[in-house]
BATOR-813930 format. One record per residue: x, y, z of N, C-alpha, C, O in turn; chain. Coordinates in steps of 0.1 Angstrom, whole numbers, plus 5000, padded with zeros to 4 digits. Each point is the difference from the previous one (the first is absolute). Last residue first. Layout:
<rs>
{r {X,Y,Z},{X,Y,Z},{X,Y,Z},{X,Y,Z},A}
...
</rs>
This chain:
<rs>
{r {5054,5176,4945},{5005,5009,4990},{4990,5009,4996},{5003,5009,4991},A}
{r {5009,4962,5056},{4990,5003,4990},{5006,5010,4990},{5007,5009,5004},A}
{r {5011,4951,5033},{5002,5013,4994},{4990,5003,4989},{4998,4991,4992},A}
{r {4996,4975,5053},{5002,5002,4985},{5003,5014,4997},{4994,5009,5005},A}
{r {5019,4976,5044},{4988,5001,4992},{5003,5002,4985},{5011,5005,4997},A}
{r {5018,4972,5048},{4999,5010,4989},{4986,4999,4993},{4994,4989,4999},A}
{r {5023,4981,5037},{4993,5012,5004},{4999,5011,4989},{4992,5010,5002},A}
{r {5046,4955,4990},{4989,4998,5010},{4994,5013,5004},{5008,5010,5003},A}
{r {5013,4989,4948},{5005,4998,5014},{4988,4999,5010},{4989,5004,4997},A}
{r {5004,4979,4952},{5003,5013,5007},{5004,4997,5014},{4998,4990,5006},A}
{r {4998,4983,4942},{5001,4999,5015},{5003,5014,5006},{5009,5007,4994},A}
{r {4965,4982,4959},{5012,5005,5005},{5000,4999,5015},{4991,5006,5006},A}
{r {4982,4969,4950},{4999,5005,5014},{5014,5004,5005},{5009,4991,4999},A}
{r {4968,5006,4948},{5009,4994,5010},{4998,5007,5014},{4995,5012,5000},A}
{r {4965,4985,4963},{5012,5008,5004},{5008,4993,5010},{4995,4992,5008},A}
{r {4968,4986,4973},{5001,5010,4990},{5012,5009,5003},{5006,5005,4990},A}
{r {4976,4956,5038},{5010,4998,4989},{5003,5011,4991},{5010,5000,4993},A}
{r {4959,4999,5046},{5012,4993,5004},{5010,5000,4989},{5012,5000,5003},A}
{r {4945,5019,4990},{5007,5008,5010},{5013,4993,5004},{5010,5007,5003},A}
{r {4962,4970,4965},{5005,5013,4995},{5008,5007,5010},{5011,5005,4997},A}
{r {4967,4956,5017},{5012,4997,4991},{5006,5013,4995},{5012,5001,4999},A}
{r {4948,5004,5025},{5012,4997,5009},{5012,4996,4992},{5011,5005,5003},A}
{r {4949,5001,4973},{5004,5013,5006},{5012,4998,5009},{5010,5008,4999},A}
{r {4969,4954,4982},{5007,5008,4990},{5006,5013,5006},{5011,5004,4997},A}
{r {4978,4948,5027},{4995,5014,5000},{5009,5008,4991},{5012,5003,5003},A}
{r {4992,4949,5010},{4989,5002,4991},{4996,5014,4998},{4990,5003,4993},A}
{r {5058,4969,5017},{4991,5011,5006},{4989,5003,4990},{5002,5003,4989},A}
{r {5047,4968,5014},{4986,4997,5001},{4993,5011,5007},{5001,5001,5012},A}
{r {5043,5006,4971},{4999,4985,4999},{4986,4996,5000},{4996,4992,4991},A}
{r {5030,5057,4996},{4989,4992,5005},{5002,4985,4998},{5005,4996,4990},A}
{r {5034,5042,5019},{4993,4993,4988},{4989,4991,5006},{5002,4993,5010},A}
{r {5031,5052,5009},{4991,4989,5001},{4996,4995,4987},{4999,5008,4990},A}
{r {5043,5023,5036},{4991,4998,4989},{4992,4987,5002},{5006,4991,5006},A}
{r {5029,5048,5022},{4992,4988,5000},{4990,4999,4988},{4993,5010,4998},A}
{r {5055,5017,5019},{4989,5000,4991},{4993,4986,5000},{5007,4990,4996},A}
{r {5035,5022,5027},{4989,5006,5006},{4988,5003,4991},{4991,5008,5003},A}
{r {5047,4967,4981},{5004,5014,5003},{4988,5007,5006},{4997,5011,4995},A}
{r {4985,4946,4992},{5013,5003,4995},{5003,5015,5002},{4992,5009,4995},A}
{r {4970,4948,5012},{5005,5012,5007},{5015,5002,4996},{5008,4992,5002},A}
{r {4944,4979,4982},{5015,5002,4998},{5003,5013,5007},{4994,5010,4997},A}
{r {4962,4950,4999},{5006,5013,5003},{5015,5000,4998},{5006,4990,5000},A}
{r {4941,4984,4990},{5015,4999,5001},{5006,5014,5002},{4994,5010,4996},A}
{r {4956,4976,5020},{5008,5007,4991},{5014,4995,5001},{5005,4998,5011},A}
{r {4940,4989,5006},{5014,4998,5000},{5007,5008,4988},{4994,5002,4989},A}
{r {4958,4993,5048},{5005,5001,4986},{5015,5001,5000},{5006,5002,5011},A}
{r {4947,4985,5023},{5015,5001,4998},{5003,5001,4985},{4994,4993,4992},A}
{r {4958,5025,5024},{5007,4988,5000},{5015,5002,4997},{5004,5010,4995},A}
{r {4958,5023,5006},{5011,4999,5011},{5007,4987,5001},{5008,4998,5009},A}
{r {4969,5029,4946},{4999,4989,5010},{5010,5000,5011},{5012,5002,4997},A}
{r {4974,5044,4980},{5007,4988,4996},{4998,4989,5010},{4998,5003,5012},A}
{r {4981,5037,4997},{4998,4999,4985},{5007,4988,4994},{4997,4996,4989},A}
{r {5009,5015,5057},{4997,5013,4994},{4998,5000,4985},{5004,5009,4993},A}
{r {4999,4959,5054},{4997,4999,4986},{4996,5014,4995},{4989,5004,5003},A}
{r {5045,4978,5040},{4987,5006,4996},{4998,4998,4985},{5010,4999,4992},A}
{r {5029,4984,5030},{4990,4998,5010},{4986,5005,4996},{4990,4996,5005},A}
{r {5052,4983,4963},{4994,5013,5006},{4990,4997,5010},{4993,4989,4999},A}
{r {5053,4984,4981},{4986,4999,5003},{4995,5013,5006},{5006,5005,5010},A}
{r {5039,4972,4959},{4994,5011,5008},{4985,4997,5002},{4993,4995,4991},A}
{r {5059,4983,4992},{4985,4998,5002},{4995,5010,5009},{5005,5002,5011},A}
{r {5041,4992,4956},{4994,5006,5012},{4985,4998,5000},{4994,5002,4990},A}
{r {5054,4976,4987},{4986,5002,4999},{4995,5005,5013},{5003,4995,5010},A}
{r {5043,4988,4975},{4997,5015,5000},{4985,5003,4997},{4997,5009,4993},A}
{r {5020,4945,5013},{5003,5006,4987},{4996,5015,4999},{4994,5004,4990},A}
{r {4981,4969,5048},{5012,4996,4993},{5002,5009,4988},{4990,5006,4995},A}
{r {4982,5017,5042},{4999,4986,4995},{5014,4997,4993},{5009,5009,5000},A}
{r {4972,5029,5040},{5008,4996,4989},{4999,4985,4996},{4999,4992,5009},A}
{r {4964,5044,5014},{5010,4990,5003},{5008,4997,4987},{4995,5002,4989},A}
{r {4965,5034,5037},{5008,4996,4989},{5009,4989,5004},{5003,4998,5012},A}
{r {4948,5033,5003},{5012,4992,5003},{5007,4996,4987},{4995,5001,4989},A}
{r {4972,5044,5022},{4999,4986,4999},{5013,4993,5005},{5009,5006,5007},A}
{r {4962,5044,4976},{5009,4994,5009},{4998,4985,5000},{4990,4995,4995},A}
{r {5000,5056,4978},{4998,4985,5000},{5010,4994,5009},{5012,5004,5000},A}
{r {4966,5048,5003},{5012,4991,4997},{4996,4986,5000},{4992,4995,5008},A}
{r {4967,5034,4981},{5010,5000,5011},{5012,4992,4995},{5000,4993,4990},A}
{r {4969,5032,4974},{5002,4988,5007},{5010,5002,5012},{5009,5008,4998},A}
{r {4980,5027,4970},{4988,4996,5007},{5001,4988,5008},{4993,4998,5010},A}
{r {5038,5045,4972},{5001,4985,5001},{4988,4996,5008},{4998,5003,5012},A}
{r {5008,5043,4958},{4997,4994,5013},{5001,4985,4998},{4995,4994,4991},A}
{r {5025,5054,4982},{4994,4987,5000},{4998,4995,5014},{5007,5003,5009},A}
{r {5016,5038,4980},{4987,5002,4996},{4992,4987,4999},{4988,5000,4997},A}
{r {5064,4995,5001},{4993,5011,5006},{4986,5002,4993},{4999,4999,4988},A}
{r {5019,4951,5012},{5005,5013,4994},{4992,5012,5007},{4989,4998,5004},A}
{r {5013,4957,5025},{4996,5004,4987},{5006,5014,4996},{5005,5007,5008},A}
{r {5009,4951,5022},{5001,5014,5002},{4996,5007,4987},{5009,5002,4992},A}
{r {4984,4945,5031},{5003,5009,4989},{4999,5015,5005},{4992,5003,5008},A}
{r {5019,4943,5012},{4992,5012,5001},{5004,5009,4988},{5011,4999,4995},A}
{r {4996,4950,5033},{5001,5006,4987},{4991,5012,5000},{4988,4999,5003},A}
{r {5037,4960,5032},{4990,5011,4997},{5003,5006,4987},{5012,5000,4995},A}
{r {5000,4954,5041},{5002,5007,4988},{4990,5011,4999},{4989,4999,5004},A}
{r {5036,4968,5038},{4989,5003,4991},{5004,5009,4988},{5012,5002,4998},A}
{r {5016,4982,5040},{4987,4997,5005},{4989,5003,4990},{4988,4999,5004},A}
{r {5059,5009,4987},{4999,4986,5005},{4986,4996,5004},{4995,4989,4998},A}
{r {5008,5049,4965},{5005,4999,5013},{4999,4985,5005},{4992,4993,4994},A}
{r {5003,5042,4961},{5001,4986,5003},{5008,4999,5014},{5011,5003,5001},A}
{r {4960,5036,4968},{5009,4997,5012},{4999,4985,5002},{4990,4994,5001},A}
{r {4999,5045,4957},{4998,4987,5005},{5010,4998,5012},{5012,5003,4999},A}
{r {4964,5039,4968},{5010,4996,5010},{4996,4986,5005},{4988,4997,5003},A}
{r {5002,5040,4952},{4996,4989,5009},{5011,4995,5009},{5012,5000,4996},A}
{r {4973,5048,4974},{5010,4991,5005},{4994,4989,5009},{4992,5003,5009},A}
{r {4978,5022,4953},{5010,5004,5010},{5010,4989,5003},{5001,4990,4993},A}
{r {4946,5002,4991},{5012,5006,4995},{5010,5003,5011},{4997,4997,5012},A}
{r {4955,4987,4988},{5010,4989,4997},{5012,5006,4993},{5006,4993,4992},A}
{r {4956,5033,5020},{5004,4994,5012},{5010,4989,4999},{5006,4995,5009},A}
{r {4975,5027,4953},{5008,5010,5007},{5005,4994,5013},{5012,5002,5004},A}
{r {4958,4972,4969},{5013,5003,4994},{5009,5008,5008},{5012,4997,5003},A}
{r {4941,4989,5005},{5011,4994,5007},{5014,5003,4995},{5010,4998,5006},A}
{r {4947,5015,4974},{5000,5006,5013},{5012,4995,5009},{5003,5006,5010},A}
{r {4989,4977,4946},{5005,5014,4999},{5000,5006,5014},{5008,5009,5002},A}
{r {5001,4939,4992},{4988,5008,5000},{5005,5015,5000},{5009,5003,5008},A}
{r {5028,4964,4975},{4993,5004,5012},{4987,5008,4997},{5000,5007,4991},A}
{r {5035,4974,4977},{4985,4997,5000},{4993,5003,5014},{4989,4995,5002},A}
{r {5059,5012,4980},{4997,4987,5007},{4985,4997,5001},{4997,4989,5004},A}
{r {5020,5052,4978},{5002,4989,4991},{4997,4987,5006},{4996,4990,4993},A}
{r {5002,5048,5034},{4989,5000,4990},{5001,4989,4990},{4990,4993,4997},A}
{r {5045,5015,5035},{4988,4994,5006},{4988,4999,4990},{4993,4991,5001},A}
{r {5047,5031,4985},{5002,4986,5002},{4988,4993,5006},{4996,4989,4995},A}
{r {5002,5058,5000},{5000,4993,4987},{5002,4985,5001},{4993,4992,4994},A}
{r {5011,5036,5044},{4986,4999,4997},{4999,4992,4986},{4991,4992,4999},A}
{r {5054,4997,5028},{4993,5012,4995},{4985,4997,4997},{4996,4989,5000},A}
{r {5044,4993,5036},{4991,4995,4989},{4992,5012,4996},{4995,5008,5008},A}
{r {5055,4993,5018},{4986,5003,4999},{4993,4995,4988},{5005,5000,4989},A}
{r {5036,4974,5032},{4999,5013,4993},{4985,5003,4999},{4992,4990,5000},A}
{r {5018,4978,5040},{5000,5000,4985},{5002,5014,4995},{4999,5010,5008},A}
{r {5017,4964,5041},{4991,5009,4993},{5002,4999,4985},{5010,4996,4995},A}
{r {5001,4977,5056},{5003,5002,4986},{4989,5009,4994},{4989,5000,5005},A}
{r {5035,4978,5045},{4989,5008,4994},{5005,5003,4985},{5012,5003,4998},A}
{r {5002,4952,5035},{5001,5015,4999},{4989,5006,4993},{4989,4994,4998},A}
{r {5036,4954,5001},{4993,5008,5009},{5002,5015,4998},{5011,5004,4996},A}
{r {5012,4962,4979},{4987,5004,4995},{4992,5008,5010},{4992,5008,4995},A}
{r {5052,4975,5016},{5001,5009,4989},{4987,5005,4995},{4998,5011,4995},A}
{r {5004,4955,5039},{5004,5013,5005},{5001,5010,4988},{4997,5012,5003},A}
{r {4990,4943,4984},{4991,5008,5008},{5005,5013,5005},{4993,5010,4998},A}
{r {5032,4955,4976},{4993,5011,4993},{4992,5009,5009},{4998,5012,4998},A}
{r {5025,4948,5017},{5009,5011,4998},{4993,5012,4993},{5005,5011,5002},A}
{r {4970,4954,5031},{5005,5000,4987},{5009,5012,4998},{4999,5010,5007},A}
{r {4976,4979,5034},{5013,4994,4998},{5005,4999,4986},{5010,4995,4997},A}
{r {4937,5007,5013},{5011,5006,5008},{5013,4992,4996},{4999,4989,4995},A}
{r {4948,5023,4985},{5012,4991,4999},{5011,5007,5008},{5003,5011,4998},A}
{r {4945,4998,5012},{5011,5006,4992},{5012,4990,5002},{5004,4996,5011},A}
{r {4954,4998,5012},{5000,4995,4987},{5012,5005,4992},{5003,4994,4989},A}
{r {4990,5019,5056},{5001,4986,5000},{5001,4994,4986},{5007,4991,4998},A}
{r {4985,5055,5009},{5014,4997,5003},{5002,4985,5000},{5011,4995,4996},A}
{r {4946,5020,4996},{5009,5003,4989},{5014,4997,5003},{5007,4995,4992},A}
{r {4960,4999,5041},{4998,4991,4989},{5010,5002,4989},{5006,4991,4995},A}
{r {4994,5040,5041},{5005,4987,5004},{4999,4990,4989},{5009,4992,4998},A}
{r {4972,5050,4994},{5015,5001,5001},{5006,4986,5004},{5010,4996,4994},A}
{r {4942,5019,5000},{5006,4991,4991},{5015,4999,5002},{5007,4991,4993},A}
{r {4966,5039,5033},{4996,4986,5003},{5007,4990,4990},{5004,4989,5005},A}
{r {5002,5057,4988},{5006,4996,5012},{4998,4986,5003},{5009,4992,5004},A}
{r {4969,5026,4959},{5015,4999,4998},{5007,4996,5012},{5009,4991,4999},A}
{r {4945,5018,5004},{5003,4987,4993},{5015,4998,4997},{5005,4989,5001},A}
{r {4982,5052,5019},{4998,4989,5009},{5002,4986,4994},{5007,4991,5006},A}
{r {4995,5048,4967},{5011,5000,5009},{4999,4988,5010},{5010,4993,5003},A}
{r {4953,5015,4969},{5012,4996,4992},{5012,4998,5009},{5007,4991,4999},A}
{r {4954,5027,5021},{4999,4986,4997},{5012,4995,4992},{5004,4989,5003},A}
{r {4994,5056,5007},{5003,4992,5012},{4998,4986,4997},{5008,4992,5005},A}
{r {4981,5037,4961},{5015,5000,5002},{5003,4992,5012},{5010,4992,5000},A}
{r {4945,5014,4991},{5006,4992,4990},{5015,4999,5002},{5006,4989,4999},A}
{r {4970,5041,5028},{4997,4986,5004},{5006,4990,4990},{5005,4990,5005},A}
{r {4999,5056,4985},{5008,4996,5012},{4998,4986,5004},{5009,4993,5004},A}
{r {4964,5023,4962},{5014,4999,4995},{5009,4996,5012},{5009,4992,4998},A}
{r {4946,5018,5011},{5001,4987,4994},{5015,4998,4995},{5005,4989,5001},A}
{r {4984,5053,5018},{5000,4989,5010},{5002,4986,4994},{5007,4992,5005},A}
{r {4988,5045,4967},{5013,5000,5005},{5001,4989,5011},{5011,4993,5001},A}
</rs>
C-alpha cells in the first residue's frame, strides 16, 4: 500500500511539474481549443472486446469498463473505471497535448505504461458533444484501440462516468 501511495504521489507530482510545459506547448488562440477542452467518457468496453484485442488474459478484466479523458489547458489525463469485479492495474495516464493543423491532436505521456511515451497524433472530430479519433501516427495498438473503438461523449465539469 505504501508503494501504491508513493507511486500515486510521483504521478501527481510529475503532472504538476509538467503543467507549465504543457500549457506552453498547447496551441492558444484557435477557435477549436475551447470546444475541445473538457471531460469525455466512452461506452463501457466489454471483456469480450478486450479478449479479441489480444490482451494478456490477466490484463483483460483491467482493460474493460468506461474510460475517461480530460483535456485541460495545463495537461491531459486518461483513466479507466473497470467493470464490476475487475481491477485497473495502471495509474491514470497523464501528459501534455497540443493542437496541430487540420484537426490533429498531438499527445505526449509522462510515464511509460507499456506504450512509448513519445508524442503520437490523432485526427479528431467533435460533433454534438461526441468526440471521435482516427489514428495519424501511433505505434501502440492498445492505445489506438482505446482511442478509436468507441466514440467519446463530453460530460459536464466534475461529473463521473455512469456505469451500466
